[in-house]
C-alpha positions, 0 to 999 in steps of 0.5 A: 106160910101157916097159921103156926108160922105166923103165930109165931112171929108175934106173941099177941098173933096167937090168941087172935083169929083174925087181924087187923089191917096194920098186923096184916100188913106185919106179916105180909111185908107191907105197909098199911096204906098198900094193904088199903089200895090192895082192898079197894082194887081186890086183890090179896085176902079176904076180910071182912068188915064189921060194921058199916061207914067209917067206922066199921072193922076191917079184920083178915082172917088168920086161915083167910091171910095163908090162904092166900100167901100159900097161892100167891108163891105158887102163882109166883 
């Protein structure tokens, strides 16, 4: 997968450098809750937390999603 392929999934994604949890889950074909569980278990793409506490936002750089997907496909 490439960043261009991610951008083609949803035209709105083209304007973004990072995707939120819901958008990333859509790309990965899983639920948002599953992605949250993966994050707690240390599985899945690298993310960045913006601000601390419960109100902090979780963002996934598109490049990290691509890297993780490509690495995962190679090991499967």
